[in-house]
VOGU-3710 file (C-alpha; in Angstrom, 3 decimals, decimal comma):
1> maaavtdprh> 5,024/-12,727/11,989  6,356/-12,772/15,539  9,634/-14,163/14,252  10,455/-10,711/12,900  11,028/-9,511/16,483  14,263/-11,554/16,499  15,474/-9,697/13,405  18,567/-7,658/14,410  17,114/-4,705/12,480  13,945/-4,644/14,579
11> tdlyvsattf> 14,987/-2,281/17,363  16,430/0,384/15,067  13,455/0,286/12,715  10,944/0,360/15,567  12,668/3,403/17,090  12,725/5,104/13,677  9,023/4,415/13,139  8,066/5,595/16,629  10,115/8,769/16,214  8,459/9,495/12,870
21> lseyrlhpdp> 4,936/9,068/14,244  5,698/11,162/17,331  7,720/13,948/15,711  4,982/14,764/13,197  2,057/14,004/15,534  0,732/11,443/13,084  -0,835/9,285/15,781  -1,678/10,032/19,428  -0,338/6,663/20,583  2,477/5,414/18,312
31> etylahgyvd> 3,106/2,250/20,308  -0,526/1,177/20,053  -0,521/1,895/16,329  2,696/-0,048/15,731  1,319/-2,954/17,759  -0,629/-3,873/14,611  2,672/-5,196/13,259  3,687/-2,636/10,627  7,388/-2,815/11,513  7,307/-6,611/11,357
41> lclaawpgar> 5,625/-6,429/7,957  8,344/-4,166/6,554  11,110/-6,343/7,973  9,585/-9,471/6,473  8,995/-7,763/3,121  12,498/-6,323/2,761  15,059/-8,741/4,226  17,821/-7,207/2,122  17,199/-3,623/3,270  19,290/-1,781/5,827
51> gaqlnlatrw> 19,802/1,680/7,293  18,463/4,824/5,673  16,794/2,997/2,774  14,815/0,702/5,081  13,882/3,591/7,388  12,664/5,793/4,548  10,658/3,057/2,813  9,019/2,161/6,120  8,181/5,799/6,792  6,567/6,068/3,363
61> alwtwladdl> 4,521/2,955/4,130  3,426/4,279/7,536  2,540/7,692/6,107  0,489/6,132/3,307  -1,387/3,775/5,624  -2,168/6,649/8,005  -3,329/8,873/5,139  -5,446/6,007/3,850  -7,030/5,572/7,298  -7,873/9,275/7,384
71> lddglrsadr> -9,356/9,313/3,886  -11,193/6,027/4,435  -12,635/6,763/7,859  -11,426/9,883/9,693  -12,915/12,332/7,187  -16,232/10,604/6,496  -18,152/13,343/8,307  -16,026/16,217/6,945  -17,400/18,663/4,395  -15,897/18,857/0,928
81> deihalyrdl> -14,096/22,135/1,605  -12,134/20,497/4,439  -11,278/17,493/2,270  -10,200/19,632/-0,665  -8,095/21,877/1,602  -6,195/18,858/2,922  -5,833/17,502/-0,593  -4,350/20,805/-1,797  -1,906/20,883/1,138  -0,730/17,360/0,372
91> laapidgarl> -0,301/18,042/-3,321  1,697/21,199/-2,608  4,233/19,451/-0,374  6,100/17,539/-3,109  5,976/20,442/-5,545  7,688/23,361/-3,836  10,072/21,421/-1,582  9,984/24,141/1,072  10,183/23,126/4,707  6,717/23,655/6,171
101> ttghplalal> 6,349/24,880/9,751  2,550/24,903/10,010  -0,195/22,797/8,518  -1,782/19,380/8,797  0,555/16,754/10,313  0,274/14,639/7,159  1,414/17,573/5,018  4,325/18,389/7,332  5,472/14,768/7,344  5,027/14,484/3,581
111> telcratcam> 7,236/17,497/2,973  10,077/15,913/4,916  9,577/12,542/3,229  9,851/14,254/-0,142  13,037/16,089/0,856  14,657/12,884/2,111  13,614/10,928/-0,970  14,889/13,560/-3,406  18,270/13,376/-1,682  18,417/9,575/-1,908
121> mtaqwweryr> 16,819/8,661/-5,243  17,321/9,799/-8,829  15,202/12,583/-10,284  13,706/10,126/-12,780  12,587/7,720/-10,053  11,227/10,560/-7,909  9,189/11,963/-10,796  7,661/8,520/-11,351  6,882/8,126/-7,668  5,430/11,613/-7,397
131> rhlfawlgaa> 3,147/10,990/-10,377  1,735/7,826/-8,819  1,461/9,506/-5,419  -0,696/12,267/-6,944  -2,858/9,660/-8,665  -3,318/7,752/-5,414  -4,302/10,871/-3,472  -6,812/11,825/-6,157  -8,379/8,365/-6,250  -8,589/8,194/-2,451
141> adkltdflqp> -10,276/11,608/-2,294  -12,729/10,640/-5,041  -13,592/7,411/-3,244  -14,261/9,336/-0,034  -16,520/11,989/-1,550  -18,303/9,848/-4,155  -18,746/6,563/-2,293  -17,751/6,493/1,381  -19,469/9,683/2,522  -22,793/8,929/0,809
151> hrtptlreyl> -22,369/5,258/1,799  -22,836/4,283/-1,842  -21,775/0,912/-3,190  -19,920/1,165/-6,504  -20,824/-0,739/-9,615  -18,126/-3,086/-10,828  -17,119/-0,524/-13,448  -16,834/2,232/-10,825  -14,934/-0,073/-8,469  -12,443/-1,110/-11,154
161> alrptdggmv> -11,977/2,491/-12,265  -10,747/3,541/-8,809  -9,552/0,522/-6,828  -6,302/-0,289/-8,672  -5,110/3,277/-8,013  -6,746/3,780/-4,615  -5,296/0,461/-3,448  -1,848/2,059/-3,311  0,017/-1,076/-4,350  1,902/0,646/-7,168
171> laamwcelae> 3,378/2,894/-4,476  4,225/-0,241/-2,488  6,056/-1,625/-5,522  8,218/1,489/-5,528  8,830/1,180/-1,769  10,418/-2,151/-2,697  12,723/-0,378/-5,156  13,631/2,176/-2,501  14,114/-0,223/0,408  16,220/-2,798/-1,424
181> qcvtpdwndp> 17,778/-0,399/-3,957  16,516/-2,421/-6,914  15,242/0,333/-9,186  14,203/-1,362/-12,396  15,167/0,273/-15,696  12,351/-1,791/-17,251  9,394/-0,153/-15,462  7,642/0,494/-18,797  8,334/-2,943/-20,235  4,931/-4,634/-20,876
191> lvrslvaafs> 5,944/-7,712/-18,892  7,004/-5,666/-15,863  3,903/-3,483/-16,064  1,743/-6,620/-16,070  3,670/-7,983/-13,086  3,080/-4,771/-11,126  -0,619/-4,868/-12,080  -0,945/-8,440/-10,777  0,929/-7,466/-7,607  -1,512/-4,578/-7,187
201> svgfltndla> -4,565/-6,791/-7,653  -3,319/-9,316/-5,098  -2,808/-6,503/-2,588  -6,147/-4,745/-2,869  -8,159/-7,982/-3,080  -6,389/-9,260/0,048  -7,314/-6,028/1,818  -10,927/-6,185/0,595  -11,357/-9,750/1,826  -10,185/-8,730/5,312
211> apdmdtftai> -12,405/-5,628/5,448  -15,479/-5,472/7,712  -18,728/-6,621/6,109  -20,127/-3,092/6,490  -17,554/-1,641/4,077  -19,248/-0,701/0,820  -16,193/-0,071/-1,355  -14,834/-3,593/-1,747  -14,796/-6,216/-4,474  -17,298/-8,211/-2,410
221> aalaasqglp> -19,752/-5,316/-2,140  -19,395/-4,419/-5,826  -19,927/-8,024/-6,914  -22,946/-8,403/-4,661  -24,532/-5,173/-5,908  -23,780/-5,600/-9,614  -24,547/-9,314/-9,918  -27,208/-9,630/-7,233  -25,156/-12,175/-5,293  -25,635/-12,998/-1,620
231> ptearqeala> -22,643/-11,842/0,469  -21,301/-15,383/0,916  -21,298/-16,023/-2,836  -19,765/-12,608/-3,531  -16,965/-13,444/-1,073  -16,327/-16,751/-2,833  -16,146/-14,918/-6,166  -13,635/-12,451/-4,678  -11,570/-15,340/-3,294  -11,565/-16,924/-6,753
241> llaaeerrfw> -10,407/-13,623/-8,247  -7,593/-13,428/-5,689  -6,509/-16,985/-6,522  -6,496/-16,103/-10,227  -4,380/-12,992/-9,608  -1,960/-15,031/-7,484  -1,578/-17,440/-10,409  -1,123/-14,532/-12,838  1,567/-13,074/-10,588  3,340/-16,456/-10,512
251> wlytavrdde> 3,183/-16,722/-14,304  4,586/-13,239/-14,854  7,154/-13,510/-12,051  8,513/-16,707/-13,602  8,702/-15,005/-17,002  10,648/-12,052/-15,568  13,124/-14,412/-13,902  13,608/-16,392/-17,117  13,779/-13,419/-19,482  16,936/-11,506/-20,342
261> ldpatvqfar> 15,997/-8,414/-18,363  18,281/-6,240/-16,273  19,461/-7,917/-13,026  17,844/-5,060/-11,064  14,505/-6,011/-12,633  14,876/-9,604/-11,494  15,731/-8,374/-7,997  12,717/-6,053/-8,133  10,449/-8,971/-9,076  11,786/-10,998/-6,125
271> sldrfryalt> 11,142/-8,025/-3,831  7,537/-7,795/-5,055  7,121/-11,489/-4,344  8,423/-11,114/-0,789  6,192/-8,086/-0,156  3,158/-9,939/-1,551  3,853/-12,923/0,685  4,538/-10,760/3,771  1,437/-8,625/3,207  -0,888/-11,624/2,964
281> awtrassrya> 0,626/-13,276/6,039  0,407/-9,998/7,993  -3,210/-9,422/6,958  -4,136/-12,885/8,200  -2,556/-12,243/11,607  -2,645/-8,489/12,279  -4,834/-7,043/15,025  -5,766/-4,351/12,492  -8,279/-6,809/11,063  -10,959/-8,905/12,735
291> peaggqlpvp> -9,634/-12,457/13,327  -12,563/-14,010/11,470  -11,871/-11,831/8,403  -8,126/-12,408/8,190  -8,545/-16,083/8,974  -10,607/-16,573/5,823  -7,714/-15,534/3,585  -5,819/-18,320/1,858  -2,330/-19,090/3,094  0,001/-17,272/0,682
301> gampr> 1,911/-19,480/-1,697  5,646/-19,084/-2,132  6,934/-18,288/-5,610  9,902/-20,126/-7,144  13,139/-18,395/-6,178
//
């Protein structure tokens, strides 16, 4: 994704991302964190985005990835009171809208993200986003306390009960709406809901396949534990599932383009496709993942435009 560096938007977005990480003390070394290619990913995913919309969507993505890192790894040795206290702080930020002056950096940053988003997006969209944000935080906290801390591998049922929400890809779908201003009026249409579900599955399976072998909350680990498969066979099963979800996304994406849906919905579907493609390419190449893990991912296929 090195080509993204030549994007004329790169400097402004990189400065915005660095400022966000520094201002709210979200990472001790913003430049090292951004070296994983997050800015390039956002630029590749949202070629039609500019200015405040691109900055805000990217900040939401960075905040969510940082919160996910904390809940996946940084709090593994924390007691439940500490986890629940952070969870309460995060849930309070979007509710009262007050400007916080003290608290966890994630909560402080979240409060400002909420204020900026409320000013930019409609109340209806914000209520939808807030609902899915709450669900994601709850699923991530449950995964930490019920599986990651006790180092317990989920059954397939337990994995599938949490992973679609914990994967955060429904939030990513709404970042696409925000960044490229393509808010779909058809969010609850069965076809669009199925498209978002396929988009979500592609995202979390891609992440699982790039995860270290020691991770216990992945499709590979759940398949191995529930079906008694050796790790190599479980990985092949997960790859087959990813290929099936890619095909399902293609099927649904084509249907959305051919159906008589609102033009914003068609634009939204195209934005999901670009994000899906950019995410898979980034996962293959990013220093966030071990080269041998990312290299095993299939090359993402382009959807019909």
